[in-house]
ModelCIF file with pLDDT and N, C-alpha, C, O atoms, coordinates in Angstrom:
data_MODEL
#
_entry.id   MODEL 
#
_entity.id                         1 
_entity.type                       polymer 
_entity.pdbx_number_of_molecules   1 
#
_entity_poly.entity_id                      1 
_entity_poly.type                           'polypeptide(L)' 
_entity_poly.nstd_linkage                   no 
_entity_poly.nstd_monomer                   no 
_entity_poly.pdbx_seq_one_letter_code       MIDFEKALATLDTTHQLALLMTYRDRQGHAVTAAALGCSIGRSPTCSAPLAAD 
_entity_poly.pdbx_seq_one_letter_code_can   MIDFEKALATLDTTHQLALLMTYRDRQGHAVTAAALGCSIGRSPTCSAPLAAD 
_entity_poly.pdbx_strand_id                 A 
#
loop_
_entity_poly_seq.entity_id 
_entity_poly_seq.num 
_entity_poly_seq.mon_id 
_entity_poly_seq.hetero 
1 1  MET n 
1 2  ILE n 
1 3  ASP n 
1 4  PHE n 
1 5  GLU n 
1 6  LYS n 
1 7  ALA n 
1 8  LEU n 
1 9  ALA n 
1 10 THR n 
1 11 LEU n 
1 12 ASP n 
1 13 THR n 
1 14 THR n 
1 15 HIS n 
1 16 GLN n 
1 17 LEU n 
1 18 ALA n 
1 19 LEU n 
1 20 LEU n 
1 21 MET n 
1 22 THR n 
1 23 TYR n 
1 24 ARG n 
1 25 ASP n 
1 26 ARG n 
1 27 GLN n 
1 28 GLY n 
1 29 HIS n 
1 30 ALA n 
1 31 VAL n 
1 32 THR n 
1 33 ALA n 
1 34 ALA n 
1 35 ALA n 
1 36 LEU n 
1 37 GLY n 
1 38 CYS n 
1 39 SER n 
1 40 ILE n 
1 41 GLY n 
1 42 ARG n 
1 43 SER n 
1 44 PRO n 
1 45 THR n 
1 46 CYS n 
1 47 SER n 
1 48 ALA n 
1 49 PRO n 
1 50 LEU n 
1 51 ALA n 
1 52 ALA n 
1 53 ASP n 
#
_struct_asym.id          A 
_struct_asym.entity_id   1 
#
loop_
_ma_qa_metric.id 
_ma_qa_metric.mode 
_ma_qa_metric.name 
_ma_qa_metric.software_group_id 
_ma_qa_metric.type 
1 global pLDDT . pLDDT 
2 local  pLDDT . pLDDT 
#
_ma_qa_metric_global.metric_id      1 
_ma_qa_metric_global.metric_value   79.62 
_ma_qa_metric_global.model_id       1 
_ma_qa_metric_global.ordinal_id     1 
#
loop_
_ma_qa_metric_local.label_asym_id 
_ma_qa_metric_local.label_comp_id 
_ma_qa_metric_local.label_seq_id 
_ma_qa_metric_local.metric_id 
_ma_qa_metric_local.metric_value 
_ma_qa_metric_local.model_id 
_ma_qa_metric_local.ordinal_id 
A MET 1  2 58.00 1 1  
A ILE 2  2 73.00 1 2  
A ASP 3  2 88.00 1 3  
A PHE 4  2 83.00 1 4  
A GLU 5  2 87.00 1 5  
A LYS 6  2 90.00 1 6  
A ALA 7  2 89.00 1 7  
A LEU 8  2 90.00 1 8  
A ALA 9  2 92.00 1 9  
A THR 10 2 94.00 1 10 
A LEU 11 2 92.00 1 11 
A ASP 12 2 91.00 1 12 
A THR 13 2 91.00 1 13 
A THR 14 2 88.00 1 14 
A HIS 15 2 88.00 1 15 
A GLN 16 2 92.00 1 16 
A LEU 17 2 91.00 1 17 
A ALA 18 2 89.00 1 18 
A LEU 19 2 90.00 1 19 
A LEU 20 2 92.00 1 20 
A MET 21 2 93.00 1 21 
A THR 22 2 90.00 1 22 
A TYR 23 2 89.00 1 23 
A ARG 24 2 91.00 1 24 
A ASP 25 2 94.00 1 25 
A ARG 26 2 93.00 1 26 
A GLN 27 2 92.00 1 27 
A GLY 28 2 88.00 1 28 
A HIS 29 2 87.00 1 29 
A ALA 30 2 89.00 1 30 
A VAL 31 2 91.00 1 31 
A THR 32 2 89.00 1 32 
A ALA 33 2 87.00 1 33 
A ALA 34 2 88.00 1 34 
A ALA 35 2 88.00 1 35 
A LEU 36 2 86.00 1 36 
A GLY 37 2 86.00 1 37 
A CYS 38 2 83.00 1 38 
A SER 39 2 79.00 1 39 
A ILE 40 2 76.00 1 40 
A GLY 41 2 68.00 1 41 
A ARG 42 2 57.00 1 42 
A SER 43 2 55.00 1 43 
A PRO 44 2 56.00 1 44 
A THR 45 2 61.00 1 45 
A CYS 46 2 67.00 1 46 
A SER 47 2 62.00 1 47 
A ALA 48 2 55.00 1 48 
A PRO 49 2 55.00 1 49 
A LEU 50 2 50.00 1 50 
A ALA 51 2 46.00 1 51 
A ALA 52 2 44.00 1 52 
A ASP 53 2 37.00 1 53 
#
loop_
_atom_site.group_PDB 
_atom_site.id 
_atom_site.type_symbol 
_atom_site.label_atom_id 
_atom_site.label_alt_id 
_atom_site.label_comp_id 
_atom_site.label_asym_id 
_atom_site.label_entity_id 
_atom_site.label_seq_id 
_atom_site.pdbx_PDB_ins_code 
_atom_site.Cartn_x 
_atom_site.Cartn_y 
_atom_site.Cartn_z 
_atom_site.occupancy 
_atom_site.B_iso_or_equiv 
_atom_site.pdbx_formal_charge 
_atom_site.auth_seq_id 
_atom_site.auth_comp_id 
_atom_site.auth_asym_id 
_atom_site.auth_atom_id 
_atom_site.pdbx_PDB_model_num 
ATOM 1   N N  . MET A 1 1  ? 112.931 142.812 33.506 1.00 58.00 ? 1  MET A N  1 
ATOM 2   C CA . MET A 1 1  ? 113.475 143.017 32.181 1.00 58.00 ? 1  MET A CA 1 
ATOM 3   C C  . MET A 1 1  ? 114.971 142.720 32.166 1.00 58.00 ? 1  MET A C  1 
ATOM 4   O O  . MET A 1 1  ? 115.477 142.163 31.191 1.00 58.00 ? 1  MET A O  1 
ATOM 5   N N  . ILE A 1 2  ? 115.671 143.073 33.206 1.00 73.00 ? 2  ILE A N  1 
ATOM 6   C CA . ILE A 1 2  ? 117.113 142.845 33.251 1.00 73.00 ? 2  ILE A CA 1 
ATOM 7   C C  . ILE A 1 2  ? 117.413 141.349 33.204 1.00 73.00 ? 2  ILE A C  1 
ATOM 8   O O  . ILE A 1 2  ? 118.353 140.934 32.527 1.00 73.00 ? 2  ILE A O  1 
ATOM 9   N N  . ASP A 1 3  ? 116.632 140.535 33.912 1.00 88.00 ? 3  ASP A N  1 
ATOM 10  C CA . ASP A 1 3  ? 116.848 139.089 33.895 1.00 88.00 ? 3  ASP A CA 1 
ATOM 11  C C  . ASP A 1 3  ? 116.661 138.530 32.493 1.00 88.00 ? 3  ASP A C  1 
ATOM 12  O O  . ASP A 1 3  ? 117.415 137.656 32.065 1.00 88.00 ? 3  ASP A O  1 
ATOM 13  N N  . PHE A 1 4  ? 115.657 139.031 31.774 1.00 83.00 ? 4  PHE A N  1 
ATOM 14  C CA . PHE A 1 4  ? 115.440 138.587 30.407 1.00 83.00 ? 4  PHE A CA 1 
ATOM 15  C C  . PHE A 1 4  ? 116.632 138.962 29.537 1.00 83.00 ? 4  PHE A C  1 
ATOM 16  O O  . PHE A 1 4  ? 117.098 138.141 28.747 1.00 83.00 ? 4  PHE A O  1 
ATOM 17  N N  . GLU A 1 5  ? 117.123 140.168 29.667 1.00 87.00 ? 5  GLU A N  1 
ATOM 18  C CA . GLU A 1 5  ? 118.266 140.618 28.868 1.00 87.00 ? 5  GLU A CA 1 
ATOM 19  C C  . GLU A 1 5  ? 119.515 139.802 29.175 1.00 87.00 ? 5  GLU A C  1 
ATOM 20  O O  . GLU A 1 5  ? 120.284 139.489 28.266 1.00 87.00 ? 5  GLU A O  1 
ATOM 21  N N  . LYS A 1 6  ? 119.727 139.456 30.428 1.00 90.00 ? 6  LYS A N  1 
ATOM 22  C CA . LYS A 1 6  ? 120.876 138.615 30.797 1.00 90.00 ? 6  LYS A CA 1 
ATOM 23  C C  . LYS A 1 6  ? 120.738 137.231 30.186 1.00 90.00 ? 6  LYS A C  1 
ATOM 24  O O  . LYS A 1 6  ? 121.698 136.689 29.639 1.00 90.00 ? 6  LYS A O  1 
ATOM 25  N N  . ALA A 1 7  ? 119.553 136.664 30.280 1.00 89.00 ? 7  ALA A N  1 
ATOM 26  C CA . ALA A 1 7  ? 119.319 135.332 29.714 1.00 89.00 ? 7  ALA A CA 1 
ATOM 27  C C  . ALA A 1 7  ? 119.462 135.362 28.194 1.00 89.00 ? 7  ALA A C  1 
ATOM 28  O O  . ALA A 1 7  ? 120.050 134.452 27.609 1.00 89.00 ? 7  ALA A O  1 
ATOM 29  N N  . LEU A 1 8  ? 118.936 136.389 27.560 1.00 90.00 ? 8  LEU A N  1 
ATOM 30  C CA . LEU A 1 8  ? 119.032 136.521 26.110 1.00 90.00 ? 8  LEU A CA 1 
ATOM 31  C C  . LEU A 1 8  ? 120.488 136.607 25.673 1.00 90.00 ? 8  LEU A C  1 
ATOM 32  O O  . LEU A 1 8  ? 120.864 136.041 24.646 1.00 90.00 ? 8  LEU A O  1 
ATOM 33  N N  . ALA A 1 9  ? 121.295 137.299 26.433 1.00 92.00 ? 9  ALA A N  1 
ATOM 34  C CA . ALA A 1 9  ? 122.712 137.462 26.093 1.00 92.00 ? 9  ALA A CA 1 
ATOM 35  C C  . ALA A 1 9  ? 123.488 136.151 26.142 1.00 92.00 ? 9  ALA A C  1 
ATOM 36  O O  . ALA A 1 9  ? 124.563 136.053 25.551 1.00 92.00 ? 9  ALA A O  1 
ATOM 37  N N  . THR A 1 10 ? 122.968 135.151 26.829 1.00 94.00 ? 10 THR A N  1 
ATOM 38  C CA . THR A 1 10 ? 123.658 133.862 26.910 1.00 94.00 ? 10 THR A CA 1 
ATOM 39  C C  . THR A 1 10 ? 123.389 132.987 25.683 1.00 94.00 ? 10 THR A C  1 
ATOM 40  O O  . THR A 1 10 ? 124.076 131.988 25.473 1.00 94.00 ? 10 THR A O  1 
ATOM 41  N N  . LEU A 1 11 ? 122.401 133.353 24.879 1.00 92.00 ? 11 LEU A N  1 
ATOM 42  C CA . LEU A 1 11 ? 122.038 132.565 23.697 1.00 92.00 ? 11 LEU A CA 1 
ATOM 43  C C  . LEU A 1 11 ? 122.876 132.966 22.496 1.00 92.00 ? 11 LEU A C  1 
ATOM 44  O O  . LEU A 1 11 ? 123.401 134.078 22.425 1.00 92.00 ? 11 LEU A O  1 
ATOM 45  N N  . ASP A 1 12 ? 122.991 132.036 21.550 1.00 91.00 ? 12 ASP A N  1 
ATOM 46  C CA . ASP A 1 12 ? 123.678 132.377 20.308 1.00 91.00 ? 12 ASP A CA 1 
ATOM 47  C C  . ASP A 1 12 ? 122.786 133.315 19.495 1.00 91.00 ? 12 ASP A C  1 
ATOM 48  O O  . ASP A 1 12 ? 121.598 133.461 19.783 1.00 91.00 ? 12 ASP A O  1 
ATOM 49  N N  . THR A 1 13 ? 123.366 133.940 18.491 1.00 91.00 ? 13 THR A N  1 
ATOM 50  C CA . THR A 1 13 ? 122.681 134.964 17.710 1.00 91.00 ? 13 THR A CA 1 
ATOM 51  C C  . THR A 1 13 ? 121.402 134.453 17.056 1.00 91.00 ? 13 THR A C  1 
ATOM 52  O O  . THR A 1 13 ? 120.402 135.170 17.016 1.00 91.00 ? 13 THR A O  1 
ATOM 53  N N  . THR A 1 14 ? 121.419 133.231 16.545 1.00 88.00 ? 14 THR A N  1 
ATOM 54  C CA . THR A 1 14 ? 120.245 132.682 15.867 1.00 88.00 ? 14 THR A CA 1 
ATOM 55  C C  . THR A 1 14 ? 119.070 132.525 16.829 1.00 88.00 ? 14 THR A C  1 
ATOM 56  O O  . THR A 1 14 ? 117.936 132.868 16.495 1.00 88.00 ? 14 THR A O  1 
ATOM 57  N N  . HIS A 1 15 ? 119.345 132.009 18.014 1.00 88.00 ? 15 HIS A N  1 
ATOM 58  C CA . HIS A 1 15 ? 118.278 131.849 19.004 1.00 88.00 ? 15 HIS A CA 1 
ATOM 59  C C  . HIS A 1 15 ? 117.785 133.211 19.500 1.00 88.00 ? 15 HIS A C  1 
ATOM 60  O O  . HIS A 1 15 ? 116.587 133.385 19.727 1.00 88.00 ? 15 HIS A O  1 
ATOM 61  N N  . GLN A 1 16 ? 118.680 134.164 19.667 1.00 92.00 ? 16 GLN A N  1 
ATOM 62  C CA . GLN A 1 16 ? 118.265 135.520 20.048 1.00 92.00 ? 16 GLN A CA 1 
ATOM 63  C C  . GLN A 1 16 ? 117.314 136.092 19.010 1.00 92.00 ? 16 GLN A C  1 
ATOM 64  O O  . GLN A 1 16 ? 116.260 136.630 19.348 1.00 92.00 ? 16 GLN A O  1 
ATOM 65  N N  . LEU A 1 17 ? 117.695 135.971 17.741 1.00 91.00 ? 17 LEU A N  1 
ATOM 66  C CA . LEU A 1 17 ? 116.872 136.493 16.657 1.00 91.00 ? 17 LEU A CA 1 
ATOM 67  C C  . LEU A 1 17 ? 115.499 135.846 16.662 1.00 91.00 ? 17 LEU A C  1 
ATOM 68  O O  . LEU A 1 17 ? 114.490 136.531 16.494 1.00 91.00 ? 17 LEU A O  1 
ATOM 69  N N  . ALA A 1 18 ? 115.449 134.532 16.854 1.00 89.00 ? 18 ALA A N  1 
ATOM 70  C CA . ALA A 1 18 ? 114.168 133.826 16.868 1.00 89.00 ? 18 ALA A CA 1 
ATOM 71  C C  . ALA A 1 18 ? 113.266 134.338 17.988 1.00 89.00 ? 18 ALA A C  1 
ATOM 72  O O  . ALA A 1 18 ? 112.080 134.580 17.765 1.00 89.00 ? 18 ALA A O  1 
ATOM 73  N N  . LEU A 1 19 ? 113.808 134.504 19.174 1.00 90.00 ? 19 LEU A N  1 
ATOM 74  C CA . LEU A 1 19 ? 113.011 135.004 20.293 1.00 90.00 ? 19 LEU A CA 1 
ATOM 75  C C  . LEU A 1 19 ? 112.553 136.440 20.069 1.00 90.00 ? 19 LEU A C  1 
ATOM 76  O O  . LEU A 1 19 ? 111.395 136.773 20.323 1.00 90.00 ? 19 LEU A O  1 
ATOM 77  N N  . LEU A 1 20 ? 113.455 137.284 19.597 1.00 92.00 ? 20 LEU A N  1 
ATOM 78  C CA . LEU A 1 20 ? 113.096 138.687 19.377 1.00 92.00 ? 20 LEU A CA 1 
ATOM 79  C C  . LEU A 1 20 ? 112.047 138.843 18.282 1.00 92.00 ? 20 LEU A C  1 
ATOM 80  O O  . LEU A 1 20 ? 111.110 139.629 18.423 1.00 92.00 ? 20 LEU A O  1 
ATOM 81  N N  . MET A 1 21 ? 112.204 138.098 17.196 1.00 93.00 ? 21 MET A N  1 
ATOM 82  C CA . MET A 1 21 ? 111.212 138.175 16.116 1.00 93.00 ? 21 MET A CA 1 
ATOM 83  C C  . MET A 1 21 ? 109.845 137.696 16.599 1.00 93.00 ? 21 MET A C  1 
ATOM 84  O O  . MET A 1 21 ? 108.822 138.300 16.277 1.00 93.00 ? 21 MET A O  1 
ATOM 85  N N  . THR A 1 22 ? 109.831 136.616 17.365 1.00 90.00 ? 22 THR A N  1 
ATOM 86  C CA . THR A 1 22 ? 108.572 136.023 17.801 1.00 90.00 ? 22 THR A CA 1 
ATOM 87  C C  . THR A 1 22 ? 107.874 136.858 18.863 1.00 90.00 ? 22 THR A C  1 
ATOM 88  O O  . THR A 1 22 ? 106.671 137.096 18.764 1.00 90.00 ? 22 THR A O  1 
ATOM 89  N N  . TYR A 1 23 ? 108.602 137.304 19.870 1.00 89.00 ? 23 TYR A N  1 
ATOM 90  C CA . TYR A 1 23 ? 107.952 137.939 21.008 1.00 89.00 ? 23 TYR A CA 1 
ATOM 91  C C  . TYR A 1 23 ? 108.043 139.466 21.007 1.00 89.00 ? 23 TYR A C  1 
ATOM 92  O O  . TYR A 1 23 ? 107.043 140.132 21.271 1.00 89.00 ? 23 TYR A O  1 
ATOM 93  N N  . ARG A 1 24 ? 109.193 140.025 20.724 1.00 91.00 ? 24 ARG A N  1 
ATOM 94  C CA . ARG A 1 24 ? 109.300 141.490 20.720 1.00 91.00 ? 24 ARG A CA 1 
ATOM 95  C C  . ARG A 1 24 ? 108.633 142.088 19.488 1.00 91.00 ? 24 ARG A C  1 
ATOM 96  O O  . ARG A 1 24 ? 107.863 143.044 19.583 1.00 91.00 ? 24 ARG A O  1 
ATOM 97  N N  . ASP A 1 25 ? 108.944 141.503 18.323 1.00 94.00 ? 25 ASP A N  1 
ATOM 98  C CA . ASP A 1 25 ? 108.436 142.047 17.070 1.00 94.00 ? 25 ASP A CA 1 
ATOM 99  C C  . ASP A 1 25 ? 107.089 141.460 16.669 1.00 94.00 ? 25 ASP A C  1 
ATOM 100 O O  . ASP A 1 25 ? 106.473 141.903 15.700 1.00 94.00 ? 25 ASP A O  1 
ATOM 101 N N  . ARG A 1 26 ? 106.634 140.453 17.427 1.00 93.00 ? 26 ARG A N  1 
ATOM 102 C CA . ARG A 1 26 ? 105.335 139.818 17.210 1.00 93.00 ? 26 ARG A CA 1 
ATOM 103 C C  . ARG A 1 26 ? 105.142 139.336 15.770 1.00 93.00 ? 26 ARG A C  1 
ATOM 104 O O  . ARG A 1 26 ? 104.078 139.510 15.177 1.00 93.00 ? 26 ARG A O  1 
ATOM 105 N N  . GLN A 1 27 ? 106.203 138.723 15.223 1.00 92.00 ? 27 GLN A N  1 
ATOM 106 C CA . GLN A 1 27 ? 106.156 138.237 13.851 1.00 92.00 ? 27 GLN A CA 1 
ATOM 107 C C  . GLN A 1 27 ? 105.437 136.897 13.730 1.00 92.00 ? 27 GLN A C  1 
ATOM 108 O O  . GLN A 1 27 ? 104.993 136.531 12.642 1.00 92.00 ? 27 GLN A O  1 
ATOM 109 N N  . GLY A 1 28 ? 105.320 136.176 14.816 1.00 88.00 ? 28 GLY A N  1 
ATOM 110 C CA . GLY A 1 28 ? 104.658 134.876 14.766 1.00 88.00 ? 28 GLY A CA 1 
ATOM 111 C C  . GLY A 1 28 ? 105.640 133.772 14.405 1.00 88.00 ? 28 GLY A C  1 
ATOM 112 O O  . GLY A 1 28 ? 106.721 134.030 13.875 1.00 88.00 ? 28 GLY A O  1 
ATOM 113 N N  . HIS A 1 29 ? 105.254 132.564 14.693 1.00 87.00 ? 29 HIS A N  1 
ATOM 114 C CA . HIS A 1 29 ? 106.140 131.418 14.498 1.00 87.00 ? 29 HIS A CA 1 
ATOM 115 C C  . HIS A 1 29 ? 106.425 131.146 13.024 1.00 87.00 ? 29 HIS A C  1 
ATOM 116 O O  . HIS A 1 29 ? 107.555 130.819 12.662 1.00 87.00 ? 29 HIS A O  1 
ATOM 117 N N  . ALA A 1 30 ? 105.415 131.278 12.177 1.00 89.00 ? 30 ALA A N  1 
ATOM 118 C CA . ALA A 1 30 ? 105.606 130.976 10.754 1.00 89.00 ? 30 ALA A CA 1 
ATOM 119 C C  . ALA A 1 30 ? 106.593 131.943 10.110 1.00 89.00 ? 30 ALA A C  1 
ATOM 120 O O  . ALA A 1 30 ? 107.469 131.514 9.358  1.00 89.00 ? 30 ALA A O  1 
ATOM 121 N N  . VAL A 1 31 ? 106.471 133.227 10.387 1.00 91.00 ? 31 VAL A N  1 
ATOM 122 C CA . VAL A 1 31 ? 107.379 134.228 9.809  1.00 91.00 ? 31 VAL A CA 1 
ATOM 123 C C  . VAL A 1 31 ? 108.790 134.036 10.345 1.00 91.00 ? 31 VAL A C  1 
ATOM 124 O O  . VAL A 1 31 ? 109.761 134.106 9.590  1.00 91.00 ? 31 VAL A O  1 
ATOM 125 N N  . THR A 1 32 ? 108.904 133.796 11.639 1.00 89.00 ? 32 THR A N  1 
ATOM 126 C CA . THR A 1 32 ? 110.215 133.580 12.249 1.00 89.00 ? 32 THR A CA 1 
ATOM 127 C C  . THR A 1 32 ? 110.879 132.336 11.667 1.00 89.00 ? 32 THR A C  1 
ATOM 128 O O  . THR A 1 32 ? 112.061 132.367 11.325 1.00 89.00 ? 32 THR A O  1 
ATOM 129 N N  . ALA A 1 33 ? 110.138 131.258 11.555 1.00 87.00 ? 33 ALA A N  1 
ATOM 130 C CA . ALA A 1 33 ? 110.683 130.017 10.993 1.00 87.00 ? 33 ALA A CA 1 
ATOM 131 C C  . ALA A 1 33 ? 111.143 130.229 9.559  1.00 87.00 ? 33 ALA A C  1 
ATOM 132 O O  . ALA A 1 33 ? 112.214 129.762 9.174  1.00 87.00 ? 33 ALA A O  1 
ATOM 133 N N  . ALA A 1 34 ? 110.346 130.925 8.772  1.00 88.00 ? 34 ALA A N  1 
ATOM 134 C CA . ALA A 1 34 ? 110.713 131.185 7.379  1.00 88.00 ? 34 ALA A CA 1 
ATOM 135 C C  . ALA A 1 34 ? 111.988 132.027 7.300  1.00 88.00 ? 34 ALA A C  1 
ATOM 136 O O  . ALA A 1 34 ? 112.850 131.766 6.461  1.00 88.00 ? 34 ALA A O  1 
ATOM 137 N N  . ALA A 1 35 ? 112.110 133.015 8.151  1.00 88.00 ? 35 ALA A N  1 
ATOM 138 C CA . ALA A 1 35 ? 113.297 133.879 8.156  1.00 88.00 ? 35 ALA A CA 1 
ATOM 139 C C  . ALA A 1 35 ? 114.555 133.109 8.523  1.00 88.00 ? 35 ALA A C  1 
ATOM 140 O O  . ALA A 1 35 ? 115.648 133.429 8.055  1.00 88.00 ? 35 ALA A O  1 
ATOM 141 N N  . LEU A 1 36 ? 114.396 132.089 9.366  1.00 86.00 ? 36 LEU A N  1 
ATOM 142 C CA . LEU A 1 36 ? 115.538 131.295 9.808  1.00 86.00 ? 36 LEU A CA 1 
ATOM 143 C C  . LEU A 1 36 ? 115.743 130.031 8.979  1.00 86.00 ? 36 LEU A C  1 
ATOM 144 O O  . LEU A 1 36 ? 116.683 129.272 9.214  1.00 86.00 ? 36 LEU A O  1 
ATOM 145 N N  . GLY A 1 37 ? 114.867 129.812 8.018  1.00 86.00 ? 37 GLY A N  1 
ATOM 146 C CA . GLY A 1 37 ? 114.980 128.613 7.187  1.00 86.00 ? 37 GLY A CA 1 
ATOM 147 C C  . GLY A 1 37 ? 114.539 127.358 7.899  1.00 86.00 ? 37 GLY A C  1 
ATOM 148 O O  . GLY A 1 37 ? 115.074 126.279 7.646  1.00 86.00 ? 37 GLY A O  1 
ATOM 149 N N  . CYS A 1 38 ? 113.569 127.484 8.788  1.00 83.00 ? 38 CYS A N  1 
ATOM 150 C CA . CYS A 1 38 ? 113.096 126.361 9.594  1.00 83.00 ? 38 CYS A CA 1 
ATOM 151 C C  . CYS A 1 38 ? 111.674 125.964 9.199  1.00 83.00 ? 38 CYS A C  1 
ATOM 152 O O  . CYS A 1 38 ? 110.955 126.725 8.551  1.00 83.00 ? 38 CYS A O  1 
ATOM 153 N N  . SER A 1 39 ? 111.294 124.767 9.601  1.00 79.00 ? 39 SER A N  1 
ATOM 154 C CA . SER A 1 39 ? 109.936 124.281 9.446  1.00 79.00 ? 39 SER A CA 1 
ATOM 155 C C  . SER A 1 39 ? 109.296 124.256 10.822 1.00 79.00 ? 39 SER A C  1 
ATOM 156 O O  . SER A 1 39 ? 109.965 123.958 11.812 1.00 79.00 ? 39 SER A O  1 
ATOM 157 N N  . ILE A 1 40 ? 108.006 124.568 10.897 1.00 76.00 ? 40 ILE A N  1 
ATOM 158 C CA . ILE A 1 40 ? 107.323 124.516 12.193 1.00 76.00 ? 40 ILE A CA 1 
ATOM 159 C C  . ILE A 1 40 ? 106.336 123.361 12.258 1.00 76.00 ? 40 ILE A C  1 
ATOM 160 O O  . ILE A 1 40 ? 105.402 123.382 13.061 1.00 76.00 ? 40 ILE A O  1 
ATOM 161 N N  . GLY A 1 41 ? 106.538 122.355 11.419 1.00 68.00 ? 41 GLY A N  1 
ATOM 162 C CA . GLY A 1 41 ? 105.667 121.181 11.413 1.00 68.00 ? 41 GLY A CA 1 
ATOM 163 C C  . GLY A 1 41 ? 105.895 120.299 12.624 1.00 68.00 ? 41 GLY A C  1 
ATOM 164 O O  . GLY A 1 41 ? 106.581 120.689 13.569 1.00 68.00 ? 41 GLY A O  1 
ATOM 165 N N  . ARG A 1 42 ? 105.321 119.117 12.592 1.00 57.00 ? 42 ARG A N  1 
ATOM 166 C CA . ARG A 1 42 ? 105.457 118.179 13.709 1.00 57.00 ? 42 ARG A CA 1 
ATOM 167 C C  . ARG A 1 42 ? 106.902 117.782 13.965 1.00 57.00 ? 42 ARG A C  1 
ATOM 168 O O  . ARG A 1 42 ? 107.305 117.595 15.113 1.00 57.00 ? 42 ARG A O  1 
ATOM 169 N N  . SER A 1 43 ? 107.670 117.655 12.913 1.00 55.00 ? 43 SER A N  1 
ATOM 170 C CA . SER A 1 43 ? 109.090 117.316 13.039 1.00 55.00 ? 43 SER A CA 1 
ATOM 171 C C  . SER A 1 43 ? 109.900 118.533 12.606 1.00 55.00 ? 43 SER A C  1 
ATOM 172 O O  . SER A 1 43 ? 110.299 118.632 11.445 1.00 55.00 ? 43 SER A O  1 
ATOM 173 N N  . PRO A 1 44 ? 110.145 119.463 13.535 1.00 56.00 ? 44 PRO A N  1 
ATOM 174 C CA . PRO A 1 44 ? 110.828 120.693 13.153 1.00 56.00 ? 44 PRO A CA 1 
ATOM 175 C C  . PRO A 1 44 ? 112.196 120.422 12.530 1.00 56.00 ? 44 PRO A C  1 
ATOM 176 O O  . PRO A 1 44 ? 112.988 119.632 13.047 1.00 56.00 ? 44 PRO A O  1 
ATOM 177 N N  . THR A 1 45 ? 112.449 121.081 11.433 1.00 61.00 ? 45 THR A N  1 
ATOM 178 C CA . THR A 1 45 ? 113.758 121.007 10.799 1.00 61.00 ? 45 THR A CA 1 
ATOM 179 C C  . THR A 1 45 ? 114.239 122.427 10.574 1.00 61.00 ? 45 THR A C  1 
ATOM 180 O O  . THR A 1 45 ? 113.445 123.355 10.418 1.00 61.00 ? 45 THR A O  1 
ATOM 181 N N  . CYS A 1 46 ? 115.526 122.574 10.561 1.00 67.00 ? 46 CYS A N  1 
ATOM 182 C CA . CYS A 1 46 ? 116.071 123.920 10.429 1.00 67.00 ? 46 CYS A CA 1 
ATOM 183 C C  . CYS A 1 46 ? 117.419 123.846 9.728  1.00 67.00 ? 46 CYS A C  1 
ATOM 184 O O  . CYS A 1 46 ? 118.276 123.031 10.070 1.00 67.00 ? 46 CYS A O  1 
ATOM 185 N N  . SER A 1 47 ? 117.581 124.709 8.748  1.00 62.00 ? 47 SER A N  1 
ATOM 186 C CA . SER A 1 47 ? 118.878 124.765 8.075  1.00 62.00 ? 47 SER A CA 1 
ATOM 187 C C  . SER A 1 47 ? 119.778 125.805 8.719  1.00 62.00 ? 47 SER A C  1 
ATOM 188 O O  . SER A 1 47 ? 120.959 125.903 8.385  1.00 62.00 ? 47 SER A O  1 
ATOM 189 N N  . ALA A 1 48 ? 119.223 126.583 9.643  1.00 55.00 ? 48 ALA A N  1 
ATOM 190 C CA . ALA A 1 48 ? 120.028 127.582 10.351 1.00 55.00 ? 48 ALA A CA 1 
ATOM 191 C C  . ALA A 1 48 ? 120.970 126.872 11.318 1.00 55.00 ? 48 ALA A C  1 
ATOM 192 O O  . ALA A 1 48 ? 120.615 125.832 11.872 1.00 55.00 ? 48 ALA A O  1 
ATOM 193 N N  . PRO A 1 49 ? 122.154 127.415 11.525 1.00 55.00 ? 49 PRO A N  1 
ATOM 194 C CA . PRO A 1 49 ? 123.143 126.761 12.389 1.00 55.00 ? 49 PRO A CA 1 
ATOM 195 C C  . PRO A 1 49 ? 122.832 126.974 13.872 1.00 55.00 ? 49 PRO A C  1 
ATOM 196 O O  . PRO A 1 49 ? 123.455 127.811 14.525 1.00 55.00 ? 49 PRO A O  1 
ATOM 197 N N  . LEU A 1 50 ? 121.877 126.221 14.397 1.00 50.00 ? 50 LEU A N  1 
ATOM 198 C CA . LEU A 1 50 ? 121.529 126.349 15.807 1.00 50.00 ? 50 LEU A CA 1 
ATOM 199 C C  . LEU A 1 50 ? 122.522 125.575 16.662 1.00 50.00 ? 50 LEU A C  1 
ATOM 200 O O  . LEU A 1 50 ? 122.996 124.504 16.284 1.00 50.00 ? 50 LEU A O  1 
ATOM 201 N N  . ALA A 1 51 ? 122.817 126.135 17.800 1.00 46.00 ? 51 ALA A N  1 
ATOM 202 C CA . ALA A 1 51 ? 123.753 125.497 18.730 1.00 46.00 ? 51 ALA A CA 1 
ATOM 203 C C  . ALA A 1 51 ? 123.079 124.321 19.418 1.00 46.00 ? 51 ALA A C  1 
ATOM 204 O O  . ALA A 1 51 ? 121.859 124.308 19.586 1.00 46.00 ? 51 ALA A O  1 
ATOM 205 N N  . ALA A 1 52 ? 123.857 123.355 19.806 1.00 44.00 ? 52 ALA A N  1 
ATOM 206 C CA . ALA A 1 52 ? 123.314 122.206 20.554 1.00 44.00 ? 52 ALA A CA 1 
ATOM 207 C C  . ALA A 1 52 ? 122.900 122.668 21.940 1.00 44.00 ? 52 ALA A C  1 
ATOM 208 O O  . ALA A 1 52 ? 123.529 123.549 22.526 1.00 44.00 ? 52 ALA A O  1 
ATOM 209 N N  . ASP A 1 53 ? 121.843 122.069 22.457 1.00 37.00 ? 53 ASP A N  1 
ATOM 210 C CA . ASP A 1 53 ? 121.357 122.446 23.796 1.00 37.00 ? 53 ASP A CA 1 
ATOM 211 C C  . ASP A 1 53 ? 122.266 121.917 24.867 1.00 37.00 ? 53 ASP A C  1 
ATOM 212 O O  . ASP A 1 53 ? 122.016 122.136 26.052 1.00 37.00 ? 53 ASP A O  1 
#
């Protein structure tokens, strides 16, 4: 668990929220994408300010 928390802390807030909503809160990809203003189609698009990889 500590390794996960360390890795999570290295991500920007938007990516943290996406992971927490999807896996901790079990909201699913569609709900998480909608909350972040993203599409989960074949060509994902997102209006949320995601950091470059």
